[in-house]
N, C-alpha and C positions, 0 to 999 in steps of 0.2 A: 504493499500498500504505500503510494508515493503521496507526502504532505506538499499539498501548495506552499507557494514560497511566503506569505502572509503568514499562513498557520504555522511555518517553522521561525520565521521569525518573532513571533507573539511567545511562541512556546521556548526559543532562546531565552527572551528576557525573562522569561518565569523561573527556569531554572539557574540564570544567574542569579536573579534577586533573592529567589526562595530557597532554590535547592542547593546553591554552593553554601551559602551561610549555614545551612542544616548538616551538610555534610563536612565541613571545617568542623563542627560543635563534636560531630561524631567522631571524627578523625582525630582531633585534640586529646577526647576522654578515652579514646582508644589506647593511644600511647599514655595515658596516664595511668592507667590499671596497672603496666608492670611498670617495675623498677626502672626509674630515669639509666637510659643507658649514656656512652660515652657521646659528646658534641657531634661528632663526624656520625656515628652512627644514628642518633637521632635527626640529623639533617637529612640521612639518608632514606630515612622512612618516611618523611616529611615530602620529599623531592617524590618519592615513589608514589605515594598518595595523592597527590597533586599531578600526577601524571596518570593515574589509574580513574581518577572520575570522569575525564573526556574520552577515553575508548567506547565505551557502550552510547554515547550520545553524540560522538563525532558524526552521525548522520544530519541531525538535529541542528548543526552550526553549517554546514558546509552550503556555503555560497548565501547566506544571511547577509554576509555585507555588502552585495553585488546589487544591481537593480535588479525588480523583478521582469523576469524573462515573458510574462505571461501579458505583462501592460501594463 
């Protein structure tokens, strides 16, 4: 099912304004459950978590910054 450009644009805004802050809160709480690792290990965890959130959602963000091809 292909999403229209307008729908993808609105969905991407919703994800960035609601989903991403919620993901950040969950990620920080998840990391804080464990004993604090070294600074480099903690940085690596946050970098990986920062990349992982976009992988299932990249189809939503693809082409959103361009003009609407449908008109």
